[in-house]
MARSEPA-751862 format. One record per atom (N, C-alpha, C): atom name; chain; x, y, z. Coordinates in Angstrom, 2 decimals. Layout:
N
<r "CA","A",<X,Y,Z>>;
...
// end
This chain:
128
<r "N","A",<-10.85,18.09,41.98>>;
<r "CA","A",<-10.30,17.63,40.97>>;
<r "C","A",<-10.70,16.27,40.28>>;
<r "N","A",<-11.06,16.39,39.05>>;
<r "CA","A",<-11.85,15.20,38.54>>;
<r "C","A",<-10.80,14.00,38.55>>;
<r "N","A",<-11.86,12.84,38.93>>;
<r "CA","A",<-11.15,11.45,38.74>>;
<r "C","A",<-10.77,11.20,37.34>>;
<r "N","A",<-9.61,10.38,37.28>>;
<r "CA","A",<-9.46,9.98,35.95>>;
<r "C","A",<-10.24,8.81,35.47>>;
<r "N","A",<-10.33,8.66,34.36>>;
<r "CA","A",<-11.52,7.38,33.82>>;
<r "C","A",<-10.67,6.71,32.87>>;
<r "N","A",<-10.61,5.33,32.93>>;
<r "CA","A",<-10.08,4.56,31.90>>;
<r "C","A",<-11.06,4.13,31.09>>;
<r "N","A",<-11.13,4.59,29.76>>;
<r "CA","A",<-12.13,3.81,28.82>>;
<r "C","A",<-12.70,4.61,27.71>>;
<r "N","A",<-13.85,4.38,27.44>>;
<r "CA","A",<-14.46,5.74,26.07>>;
<r "C","A",<-15.83,5.99,26.59>>;
<r "N","A",<-16.45,5.90,27.96>>;
<r "CA","A",<-17.45,6.55,28.18>>;
<r "C","A",<-17.14,7.89,28.79>>;
<r "N","A",<-18.10,8.66,28.07>>;
<r "CA","A",<-17.97,9.97,28.23>>;
<r "C","A",<-18.02,10.79,29.84>>;
<r "N","A",<-17.54,11.63,30.46>>;
<r "CA","A",<-17.49,12.22,31.85>>;
<r "C","A",<-18.88,12.77,31.95>>;
<r "N","A",<-19.29,13.02,33.30>>;
<r "CA","A",<-20.39,13.42,33.41>>;
<r "C","A",<-20.06,14.77,33.17>>;
<r "N","A",<-21.03,15.78,32.55>>;
<r "CA","A",<-20.72,17.22,31.94>>;
<r "C","A",<-21.32,17.96,33.16>>;
<r "N","A",<-20.65,18.68,33.69>>;
<r "CA","A",<-20.86,19.79,35.22>>;
<r "C","A",<-21.73,20.50,35.10>>;
<r "N","A",<-21.60,21.48,33.67>>;
<r "CA","A",<-21.93,22.63,33.22>>;
<r "C","A",<-23.41,22.60,32.25>>;
<r "N","A",<-23.95,20.95,32.48>>;
<r "CA","A",<-25.19,21.06,31.60>>;
<r "C","A",<-25.24,21.03,30.45>>;
<r "N","A",<-23.74,21.05,30.02>>;
<r "CA","A",<-23.69,20.73,28.47>>;
<r "C","A",<-23.84,19.55,27.76>>;
<r "N","A",<-23.89,19.48,26.54>>;
<r "CA","A",<-23.84,18.01,25.79>>;
<r "C","A",<-22.47,17.16,26.16>>;
<r "N","A",<-22.46,16.03,26.84>>;
<r "CA","A",<-21.28,15.42,26.83>>;
<r "C","A",<-20.65,15.18,25.61>>;
<r "N","A",<-19.11,15.10,25.60>>;
<r "CA","A",<-18.44,14.83,24.26>>;
<r "C","A",<-18.05,12.99,24.48>>;
<r "N","A",<-17.40,12.23,23.55>>;
<r "CA","A",<-17.45,11.30,23.59>>;
<r "C","A",<-15.33,11.24,23.31>>;
<r "N","A",<-14.44,11.29,24.23>>;
<r "CA","A",<-13.38,11.12,23.88>>;
<r "C","A",<-12.42,9.95,24.56>>;
<r "N","A",<-11.80,9.15,23.56>>;
<r "CA","A",<-10.97,8.18,24.71>>;
<r "C","A",<-9.88,8.81,25.33>>;
<r "N","A",<-9.80,8.23,26.67>>;
<r "CA","A",<-8.91,8.40,27.46>>;
<r "C","A",<-7.68,8.60,26.64>>;
<r "N","A",<-6.83,9.54,27.37>>;
<r "CA","A",<-5.40,9.67,27.15>>;
<r "C","A",<-4.70,8.81,27.46>>;
<r "N","A",<-4.53,8.16,28.73>>;
<r "CA","A",<-3.74,7.61,28.86>>;
<r "C","A",<-3.65,6.15,28.48>>;
<r "N","A",<-4.98,5.75,28.40>>;
<r "CA","A",<-5.10,4.12,27.98>>;
<r "C","A",<-6.00,3.98,26.21>>;
<r "N","A",<-6.12,4.99,26.00>>;
<r "CA","A",<-6.49,4.95,24.58>>;
<r "C","A",<-7.87,4.09,24.01>>;
<r "N","A",<-8.50,4.10,25.25>>;
<r "CA","A",<-9.78,3.83,25.71>>;
<r "C","A",<-9.96,2.39,25.70>>;
<r "N","A",<-8.80,1.54,25.62>>;
<r "CA","A",<-9.15,0.23,25.95>>;
<r "C","A",<-9.27,-0.70,27.54>>;
<r "N","A",<-8.92,0.68,28.16>>;
<r "CA","A",<-9.65,0.24,29.90>>;
<r "C","A",<-8.18,-0.60,30.67>>;
<r "N","A",<-7.10,-0.49,29.83>>;
<r "CA","A",<-6.25,-1.16,30.61>>;
<r "C","A",<-4.87,-0.11,30.20>>;
<r "N","A",<-3.97,-0.43,31.43>>;
<r "CA","A",<-3.02,0.60,31.60>>;
<r "C","A",<-1.48,-0.16,31.19>>;
<r "N","A",<-0.75,0.17,30.75>>;
<r "CA","A",<0.59,-0.24,30.32>>;
<r "C","A",<1.52,0.54,31.19>>;
<r "N","A",<1.97,-0.21,32.29>>;
<r "CA","A",<2.99,0.26,33.64>>;
<r "C","A",<4.28,0.20,32.98>>;
<r "N","A",<4.54,-0.69,32.45>>;
<r "CA","A",<5.99,-0.78,32.01>>;
<r "C","A",<5.90,-1.29,30.59>>;
<r "N","A",<5.91,-0.10,29.64>>;
<r "CA","A",<5.85,-0.06,27.90>>;
<r "C","A",<6.78,-0.67,27.76>>;
<r "N","A",<7.22,-1.72,26.62>>;
<r "CA","A",<8.34,-2.30,25.92>>;
<r "C","A",<8.75,-0.99,25.48>>;
<r "N","A",<10.38,-0.92,25.22>>;
<r "CA","A",<11.02,0.33,24.94>>;
<r "C","A",<11.29,0.64,23.42>>;
<r "N","A",<10.61,-0.74,22.93>>;
<r "CA","A",<10.47,-0.68,21.15>>;
<r "C","A",<9.58,0.08,20.61>>;
<r "N","A",<8.68,-0.49,21.48>>;
<r "CA","A",<6.92,0.41,20.71>>;
<r "C","A",<6.54,1.25,21.62>>;
<r "N","A",<6.98,1.28,22.93>>;
<r "CA","A",<6.57,2.55,23.80>>;
<r "C","A",<4.81,2.39,24.24>>;
<r "N","A",<4.55,0.75,24.13>>;
<r "CA","A",<3.20,0.39,24.47>>;
<r "C","A",<2.48,0.41,23.46>>;
<r "N","A",<2.61,1.03,21.93>>;
<r "CA","A",<1.75,1.12,20.94>>;
<r "C","A",<1.28,-0.47,20.25>>;
<r "N","A",<2.23,-1.41,20.60>>;
<r "CA","A",<1.76,-2.98,20.66>>;
<r "C","A",<2.73,-3.22,19.05>>;
<r "N","A",<2.75,-2.26,18.34>>;
<r "CA","A",<4.00,-2.62,16.82>>;
<r "C","A",<5.06,-1.43,16.90>>;
<r "N","A",<5.90,-2.12,16.08>>;
<r "CA","A",<7.27,-1.52,15.81>>;
<r "C","A",<6.99,-1.22,13.93>>;
<r "N","A",<7.57,0.30,13.61>>;
<r "CA","A",<7.93,-0.24,12.38>>;
<r "C","A",<9.00,-0.46,11.56>>;
<r "N","A",<9.28,-1.29,10.65>>;
<r "CA","A",<10.40,-2.40,10.06>>;
<r "C","A",<10.20,-2.08,8.66>>;
<r "N","A",<11.03,-2.06,7.88>>;
<r "CA","A",<11.27,-2.06,6.04>>;
<r "C","A",<11.40,-3.46,5.84>>;
<r "N","A",<10.70,-3.63,4.86>>;
<r "CA","A",<10.54,-5.08,4.24>>;
<r "C","A",<10.28,-5.02,2.78>>;
<r "N","A",<11.04,-5.79,2.24>>;
<r "CA","A",<10.88,-6.13,0.80>>;
<r "C","A",<9.85,-7.14,0.37>>;
<r "N","A",<9.27,-6.88,-0.46>>;
<r "CA","A",<8.16,-7.75,-0.98>>;
<r "C","A",<8.21,-7.87,-2.51>>;
<r "N","A",<7.85,-9.04,-2.85>>;
<r "CA","A",<7.84,-9.25,-4.63>>;
<r "C","A",<6.40,-9.06,-4.63>>;
<r "N","A",<6.34,-8.36,-5.92>>;
<r "CA","A",<4.97,-8.22,-6.34>>;
<r "C","A",<4.94,-8.65,-7.88>>;
<r "N","A",<3.97,-9.32,-8.03>>;
<r "CA","A",<3.56,-9.79,-10.04>>;
<r "C","A",<2.76,-8.73,-9.95>>;
<r "N","A",<3.10,-8.16,-11.06>>;
<r "CA","A",<2.35,-6.83,-11.91>>;
<r "C","A",<1.99,-7.76,-12.95>>;
<r "N","A",<0.67,-7.74,-13.11>>;
<r "CA","A",<-0.34,-8.50,-14.54>>;
<r "C","A",<-0.12,-7.67,-15.69>>;
<r "N","A",<0.07,-8.50,-16.81>>;
<r "CA","A",<-0.01,-7.82,-18.36>>;
<r "C","A",<-1.21,-7.22,-18.23>>;
<r "N","A",<-0.98,-5.82,-19.04>>;
<r "CA","A",<-1.85,-5.11,-19.33>>;
<r "C","A",<-2.17,-4.11,-18.47>>;
<r "N","A",<-1.68,-4.08,-17.31>>;
<r "CA","A",<-1.97,-3.23,-16.29>>;
<r "C","A",<-1.62,-2.08,-16.45>>;
<r "N","A",<-2.58,-0.96,-16.54>>;
<r "CA","A",<-2.28,0.54,-16.89>>;
<r "C","A",<-1.76,1.61,-15.62>>;
<r "N","A",<-1.52,2.83,-15.94>>;
<r "CA","A",<-1.04,3.46,-15.32>>;
<r "C","A",<-2.12,4.25,-14.49>>;
<r "N","A",<-1.60,3.85,-13.10>>;
<r "CA","A",<-2.76,4.60,-11.95>>;
<r "C","A",<-3.54,3.53,-11.37>>;
<r "N","A",<-3.42,2.01,-11.93>>;
<r "CA","A",<-4.26,1.22,-11.30>>;
<r "C","A",<-3.20,0.62,-10.31>>;
<r "N","A",<-4.36,-0.01,-9.15>>;
<r "CA","A",<-3.70,-0.48,-7.87>>;
<r "C","A",<-4.03,-2.17,-7.37>>;
<r "N","A",<-2.71,-2.48,-6.84>>;
<r "CA","A",<-2.98,-3.72,-6.60>>;
<r "C","A",<-2.83,-4.20,-5.33>>;
<r "N","A",<-4.07,-4.60,-4.95>>;
<r "CA","A",<-4.07,-5.17,-3.16>>;
<r "C","A",<-3.47,-6.17,-2.93>>;
<r "N","A",<-2.20,-6.01,-2.17>>;
<r "CA","A",<-1.87,-7.30,-1.55>>;
<r "C","A",<-2.06,-7.71,-0.06>>;
<r "N","A",<-3.11,-8.57,0.30>>;
<r "CA","A",<-4.06,-8.94,1.35>>;
<r "C","A",<-2.89,-9.22,2.41>>;
<r "N","A",<-3.36,-8.90,3.48>>;
<r "CA","A",<-2.56,-9.10,4.70>>;
<r "C","A",<-1.10,-8.96,5.09>>;
<r "N","A",<-0.91,-7.98,3.82>>;
<r "CA","A",<1.14,-7.52,3.48>>;
<r "C","A",<0.71,-6.00,3.99>>;
<r "N","A",<0.11,-5.28,4.60>>;
<r "CA","A",<0.09,-4.07,5.08>>;
<r "C","A",<0.25,-3.95,6.49>>;
<r "N","A",<-0.21,-2.84,7.27>>;
<r "CA","A",<0.18,-2.58,8.61>>;
<r "C","A",<-0.60,-3.49,9.86>>;
<r "N","A",<0.45,-3.89,10.56>>;
<r "CA","A",<-0.21,-4.58,11.93>>;
<r "C","A",<-1.49,-4.38,12.42>>;
<r "N","A",<-2.67,-5.26,12.70>>;
<r "CA","A",<-3.93,-5.04,13.40>>;
<r "C","A",<-3.66,-4.59,14.59>>;
<r "N","A",<-4.66,-3.71,15.27>>;
<r "CA","A",<-4.84,-3.44,16.29>>;
<r "C","A",<-4.97,-4.26,17.27>>;
<r "N","A",<-4.67,-4.60,18.64>>;
<r "CA","A",<-4.85,-5.49,19.93>>;
<r "C","A",<-5.05,-7.05,19.24>>;
<r "N","A",<-3.80,-7.09,18.25>>;
<r "CA","A",<-4.00,-8.87,17.78>>;
<r "C","A",<-4.64,-8.96,16.60>>;
<r "N","A",<-5.26,-8.14,15.91>>;
<r "CA","A",<-6.09,-8.34,14.73>>;
<r "C","A",<-5.10,-8.71,13.87>>;
<r "N","A",<-5.66,-8.95,12.71>>;
<r "CA","A",<-5.18,-9.35,11.16>>;
<r "C","A",<-4.62,-8.06,10.73>>;
<r "N","A",<-3.45,-8.54,10.07>>;
<r "CA","A",<-2.60,-7.46,9.56>>;
<r "C","A",<-3.86,-6.93,8.53>>;
<r "N","A",<-3.18,-5.60,7.88>>;
<r "CA","A",<-4.34,-4.81,6.59>>;
<r "C","A",<-3.65,-4.88,5.16>>;
<r "N","A",<-3.94,-4.53,4.50>>;
<r "CA","A",<-3.83,-4.86,3.02>>;
<r "C","A",<-2.64,-3.76,2.74>>;
<r "N","A",<-1.91,-4.29,1.75>>;
<r "CA","A",<-0.81,-2.95,1.15>>;
<r "C","A",<-1.05,-2.73,-0.18>>;
<r "N","A",<-1.58,-1.53,-0.62>>;
<r "CA","A",<-1.90,-1.27,-2.08>>;
<r "C","A",<-0.89,-0.38,-2.58>>;
<r "N","A",<-0.73,-1.39,-3.61>>;
<r "CA","A",<0.77,-1.02,-4.64>>;
<r "C","A",<-0.07,-0.06,-5.60>>;
<r "N","A",<0.17,1.23,-5.84>>;
<r "CA","A",<-0.14,2.00,-7.22>>;
<r "C","A",<0.80,1.99,-8.32>>;
<r "N","A",<0.44,1.20,-9.46>>;
<r "CA","A",<1.43,1.21,-10.62>>;
<r "C","A",<1.50,2.47,-11.40>>;
<r "N","A",<2.65,2.78,-11.81>>;
<r "CA","A",<2.93,4.12,-12.69>>;
<r "C","A",<4.09,3.45,-13.61>>;
<r "N","A",<3.27,3.64,-14.97>>;
<r "CA","A",<3.86,3.16,-16.31>>;
<r "C","A",<4.33,4.39,-16.83>>;
<r "N","A",<5.63,4.05,-17.28>>;
<r "CA","A",<6.53,5.07,-17.57>>;
<r "C","A",<6.64,4.72,-19.48>>;
<r "N","A",<6.44,5.94,-20.06>>;
<r "CA","A",<6.44,5.70,-21.76>>;
<r "C","A",<7.92,4.97,-22.03>>;
<r "N","A",<7.96,4.28,-23.05>>;
<r "CA","A",<9.26,4.00,-23.70>>;
<r "C","A",<9.86,4.27,-25.10>>;
<r "N","A",<11.06,4.40,-25.01>>;
<r "CA","A",<11.20,5.24,-26.35>>;
<r "C","A",<11.14,3.90,-27.53>>;
<r "N","A",<10.96,2.80,-27.79>>;
<r "CA","A",<10.83,1.84,-28.78>>;
<r "C","A",<8.98,1.25,-28.67>>;
<r "N","A",<8.56,1.09,-27.57>>;
<r "CA","A",<7.27,0.52,-27.62>>;
<r "C","A",<6.21,1.88,-27.55>>;
<r "N","A",<5.28,1.47,-27.64>>;
<r "CA","A",<3.97,2.46,-27.44>>;
<r "C","A",<2.55,1.31,-27.12>>;
<r "N","A",<1.60,2.05,-26.06>>;
<r "CA","A",<0.76,1.50,-25.82>>;
<r "C","A",<-0.69,2.01,-26.05>>;
<r "N","A",<-1.52,0.99,-26.78>>;
<r "CA","A",<-2.82,1.73,-27.12>>;
<r "C","A",<-3.67,0.57,-26.29>>;
<r "N","A",<-4.41,1.17,-25.21>>;
<r "CA","A",<-5.06,0.35,-24.21>>;
<r "C","A",<-4.18,-0.68,-23.50>>;
<r "N","A",<-4.81,-2.06,-24.02>>;
<r "CA","A",<-3.97,-3.21,-23.54>>;
<r "C","A",<-2.53,-3.50,-24.71>>;
<r "N","A",<-2.85,-3.26,-25.72>>;
<r "CA","A",<-2.42,-3.51,-27.09>>;
<r "C","A",<-0.57,-2.49,-26.81>>;
<r "N","A",<0.38,-3.51,-27.02>>;
<r "CA","A",<1.95,-3.17,-26.86>>;
<r "C","A",<2.05,-2.81,-28.75>>;
<r "N","A",<2.84,-1.68,-29.25>>;
<r "CA","A",<3.12,-1.34,-30.79>>;
<r "C","A",<4.89,-0.95,-30.37>>;
<r "N","A",<5.23,-0.96,-31.79>>;
<r "CA","A",<6.56,-0.78,-32.02>>;
<r "C","A",<6.67,-0.33,-33.64>>;
<r "N","A",<7.09,0.47,-33.77>>;
<r "CA","A",<7.35,0.75,-35.03>>;
<r "C","A",<9.06,0.62,-35.65>>;
<r "N","A",<9.18,-0.20,-36.99>>;
<r "CA","A",<10.79,-0.72,-37.26>>;
<r "C","A",<10.89,-0.64,-38.25>>;
<r "N","A",<11.83,-0.31,-39.18>>;
<r "CA","A",<11.88,-0.49,-40.59>>;
<r "C","A",<11.99,-1.92,-40.95>>;
<r "N","A",<11.57,-2.29,-42.13>>;
<r "CA","A",<11.37,-3.64,-43.04>>;
<r "C","A",<11.90,-3.35,-44.28>>;
<r "N","A",<13.31,-4.01,-44.26>>;
<r "CA","A",<13.63,-3.67,-45.68>>;
<r "C","A",<13.34,-5.03,-46.81>>;
<r "N","A",<12.71,-5.03,-47.85>>;
<r "CA","A",<12.02,-5.86,-48.61>>;
<r "C","A",<13.48,-7.02,-49.08>>;
<r "N","A",<14.46,-6.78,-49.42>>;
<r "CA","A",<15.68,-7.34,-49.80>>;
<r "C","A",<15.72,-8.40,-48.45>>;
<r "N","A",<15.51,-8.17,-47.20>>;
<r "CA","A",<16.24,-8.71,-46.19>>;
<r "C","A",<15.04,-9.80,-45.55>>;
<r "N","A",<13.74,-9.23,-46.10>>;
<r "CA","A",<12.44,-9.98,-45.87>>;
<r "C","A",<12.67,-11.07,-46.48>>;
<r "N","A",<12.82,-10.82,-48.09>>;
<r "CA","A",<12.61,-11.88,-48.70>>;
<r "C","A",<13.88,-13.00,-49.16>>;
<r "N","A",<14.88,-12.60,-48.15>>;
<r "CA","A",<15.98,-13.58,-48.30>>;
<r "C","A",<15.70,-14.59,-46.86>>;
<r "N","A",<14.30,-14.18,-45.87>>;
<r "CA","A",<14.13,-15.08,-45.23>>;
<r "C","A",<14.60,-14.79,-43.63>>;
<r "N","A",<15.30,-13.60,-43.63>>;
<r "CA","A",<15.82,-12.61,-42.15>>;
<r "C","A",<14.82,-12.25,-41.91>>;
<r "N","A",<14.76,-12.26,-40.26>>;
<r "CA","A",<13.73,-11.25,-39.34>>;
<r "C","A",<14.50,-10.18,-39.41>>;
<r "N","A",<13.51,-9.00,-39.32>>;
<r "CA","A",<13.79,-7.54,-39.67>>;
<r "C","A",<12.76,-7.01,-38.81>>;
<r "N","A",<13.02,-5.71,-38.15>>;
<r "CA","A",<12.19,-4.74,-37.59>>;
<r "C","A",<11.90,-5.15,-36.56>>;
<r "N","A",<12.67,-6.13,-35.28>>;
<r "CA","A",<12.52,-6.55,-34.04>>;
<r "C","A",<13.52,-5.85,-33.32>>;
<r "N","A",<13.54,-4.77,-32.45>>;
<r "CA","A",<14.43,-4.35,-31.85>>;
<r "C","A",<15.34,-5.27,-30.96>>;
<r "N","A",<14.62,-6.07,-30.66>>;
<r "CA","A",<14.90,-6.80,-29.23>>;
<r "C","A",<15.59,-8.57,-30.13>>;
<r "N","A",<15.38,-8.97,-31.27>>;
<r "CA","A",<15.75,-9.68,-31.84>>;
<r "C","A",<17.15,-9.83,-32.08>>;
<r "N","A",<17.79,-10.95,-31.32>>;
<r "CA","A",<19.17,-11.60,-31.72>>;
<r "C","A",<19.36,-12.58,-32.55>>;
<r "N","A",<20.52,-12.38,-33.31>>;
<r "CA","A",<20.85,-13.22,-34.12>>;
<r "C","A",<21.88,-14.43,-33.85>>;
// end
């Protein structure tokens, strides 16, 4: 029976074929075994958890664009830095406003007698 090797070096090929390189199934290529893995991560070094993050959406962002939040992604392997979290924006159509590029438009009725009296009209969100 062949001896179990720990690490990423390929084992010698006994049949004269081209050796392939696969990481060890026990140590994952690190060369170290965890004899008593923690019950939470099972030796993987990280666990999954939910986290709420506030994201600032810049004005004029368009449907399908991506915002990168540095250091907010998955934990790095072997103590490395966390990755980036990528947030893809989905802009939904609005029943009052419409966009043309970065410009926002709104169609609203304008009554000449109200405008002549100095009152604001046509602003659907204007409060008196």
